[in-house]
ROSESE-321329 format. One line per 4 residues: number of its first residue (from 1); for each residue x, y, z of C-alpha. Coordinates in nm, 4 decimals. Example, Ala and Ser with C-alpha at 12.3 -4.5 7.8 and 13.67 -1.06 7.14 Angstrom:
<drenros>
1> 1.2300 -0.4500 0.7800  1.3670 -0.1060 0.7140;
</drenros>
This chain:
<drenros>
1> 2.8520 -0.3780 0.0102  3.1725 -0.3553 0.2489  3.4666 -0.5388 0.1349  3.4508 -0.8906 0.2379;
5> 3.7607 -1.0484 0.3546  3.8254 -1.4585 0.3384  4.0436 -1.5821 0.6320  4.1600 -1.9715 0.7165;
9> 4.1243 -1.9729 1.0853  4.3874 -2.1530 1.2755  4.3518 -2.3063 1.6052  4.3712 -2.0842 1.9161;
13> 4.3593 -1.7516 1.7457  4.1521 -1.4594 1.8253  3.9545 -1.5286 1.5328  3.9063 -1.9031 1.6248;
17> 3.7306 -1.7745 1.9136  3.5215 -1.5542 1.7263  3.4145 -1.8374 1.4769  3.3327 -2.0108 1.8028;
21> 3.0852 -1.7468 1.9024  2.9459 -1.6939 1.5881  2.8244 -2.0800 1.5690  2.6734 -2.0700 1.9246;
25> 2.4599 -1.7649 1.7501  2.3747 -1.9004 1.4314  2.0159 -1.9991 1.3021  2.1275 -2.3218 1.1324;
29> 1.9870 -2.5748 1.4146  2.0626 -2.9117 1.2258  2.4476 -2.8164 1.2586  2.5136 -2.6011 1.5423;
33> 2.5520 -2.8485 1.8387  2.8185 -3.0424 1.6187  2.9924 -2.7632 1.4875  3.0510 -2.5895 1.8133;
37> 3.1991 -2.9198 1.9587  3.4345 -2.9277 1.6700  3.5289 -2.5907 1.7496  3.5758 -2.6123 2.1003;
41> 3.7448 -2.9372 2.0579  3.9584 -2.8106 1.7308  3.8729 -3.1827 1.6003  4.0315 -3.0840 1.2669;
45> 4.3026 -3.3016 1.1598  4.6123 -3.2474 0.9077  4.4833 -3.0159 0.6123  4.1200 -2.9645 0.7692;
49> 4.0204 -2.6200 0.8649  3.7326 -2.3905 0.8679  3.7559 -2.0640 0.6991  3.5425 -1.7375 0.7746;
53> 3.4050 -1.3865 0.5905  3.4233 -1.1240 0.7667  3.3100 -0.7550 0.6806  3.4425 -0.4774 0.9291;
57> 3.6078 -0.7362 1.1371  3.3132 -0.9478 1.2541  3.2344 -1.2913 1.1088  2.9279 -1.2867 0.8615;
61> 2.9728 -1.6627 0.7172  3.2001 -1.9738 0.7290  3.2495 -2.2893 0.5743  3.5131 -2.5800 0.6325;
65> 3.6988 -2.8320 0.4470  3.6989 -3.1924 0.5712  3.8411 -3.5210 0.5220  3.5088 -3.6947 0.6294;
69> 3.1433 -3.5659 0.6663  2.7788 -3.6972 0.7877  2.8219 -3.9914 0.5488  3.0021 -4.3220 0.5641;
73> 3.1967 -4.2507 0.2422  3.5633 -4.2750 0.3835  3.6792 -4.3213 0.0283  3.5433 -3.9489 -0.0740;
77> 3.7199 -3.6165 0.0338  3.7534 -3.3320 0.0598  3.4522 -3.2401 0.1081  3.3341 -2.8701 0.1369;
81> 3.0999 -2.8622 0.4516  2.9472 -2.6311 0.7167  2.8622 -2.3313 0.4480  2.6871 -2.0902 0.6316;
85> 2.6368 -1.7210 0.5829  2.4850 -1.4715 0.7941  2.0637 -1.3853 0.6977  2.1472 -1.0414 0.6634;
89> 2.4524 -1.1009 0.4325  2.2856 -1.3242 0.2381  2.2142 -1.2424 -0.1348  2.5673 -1.0784 -0.1378;
93> 2.7640 -1.3700 -0.3367  2.9628 -1.4189 -0.0051  2.8549 -1.8307 -0.0589  3.0530 -1.8403 -0.3686;
97> 3.3251 -1.6709 -0.2451  3.3764 -1.9039 0.0457  3.3383 -2.1987 -0.2150  3.6288 -2.0528 -0.4105;
101> 3.8266 -1.9489 -0.1312  3.8186 -2.3143 -0.0053  3.8341 -2.4745 -0.3275  4.1669 -2.2684 -0.3954;
105> 4.3320 -2.3800 -0.0289  4.2448 -2.7288 -0.1664  4.3961 -2.7344 -0.4643  4.6988 -2.5772 -0.3383;
109> 4.7226 -2.8697 -0.0852  4.7060 -3.1140 -0.3933  4.3560 -3.1946 -0.4262  4.2140 -3.1936 -0.7824;
113> 3.9128 -3.1955 -0.6677  3.5748 -3.1393 -0.3978  3.2576 -3.2835 -0.2596  2.9920 -3.1181 -0.1542;
117> 2.6462 -3.2578 -0.0106  2.3454 -3.1250 0.0105  1.9293 -3.1372 -0.0087  1.9472 -2.8540 -0.2607;
121> 1.8803 -2.8782 -0.6574  2.0615 -2.6190 -0.8705  2.2556 -2.4147 -0.6084  2.5524 -2.5834 -0.5972;
125> 2.5732 -2.6082 -0.9847  2.5987 -2.2326 -1.0437  2.9368 -2.2780 -0.8026  3.0566 -2.5175 -1.0968;
129> 2.9525 -2.8514 -0.9395  2.8184 -3.1400 -1.0976  2.5912 -3.4027 -0.9713  2.7233 -3.7535 -0.8977;
133> 2.4481 -3.9890 -0.7257  2.2306 -3.9669 -0.4081  2.4101 -4.0567 -0.1010  2.2497 -4.2232 0.2488;
137> 2.3749 -3.9852 0.5425  2.4530 -4.1630 0.8868  2.0765 -4.0902 1.0049  1.9384 -4.2435 0.6847;
141> 1.8563 -3.9706 0.4911  1.9351 -3.9011 0.1384  2.1284 -3.6146 -0.0177  2.2857 -3.5272 -0.3108;
145> 2.6672 -3.5538 -0.3510  2.8411 -3.3075 -0.6292  3.2115 -3.2672 -0.7294  3.4051 -2.9988 -0.8888;
149> 3.7073 -3.0406 -1.0900  3.9771 -2.8281 -0.9357  4.1610 -2.6221 -1.2641;
</drenros>
């Protein structure tokens, strides 16, 4: 496996443009349209930001840290969200590296925990998250809420 570079993406940079193109072409259809809009309009506020994983100068994965997500739970934040790795790079622990990178950023800016919503059971536990409760999203679907204490 080639070297993986992890970067915080800043507004108006070439990496921001590359990330927009990456999202326009990725296979996660459920979030593609929303994520394209967020990136095109740079709807990140305060400390919210995207991060990318790059191999040989090409984006192969992304993650965001957000104050709100697809849930009517304004008291819960920050959310680790929009985790996606290109199919050809899955199995190389890039998801874990992106989660760790986002959590390091969260800790640096003063947070002591992060939250991840998911339908999956057993996935985020491998990254140090623990199940909290089931939550209802804006589409009335049920997801699982996980939390990780940042040490």
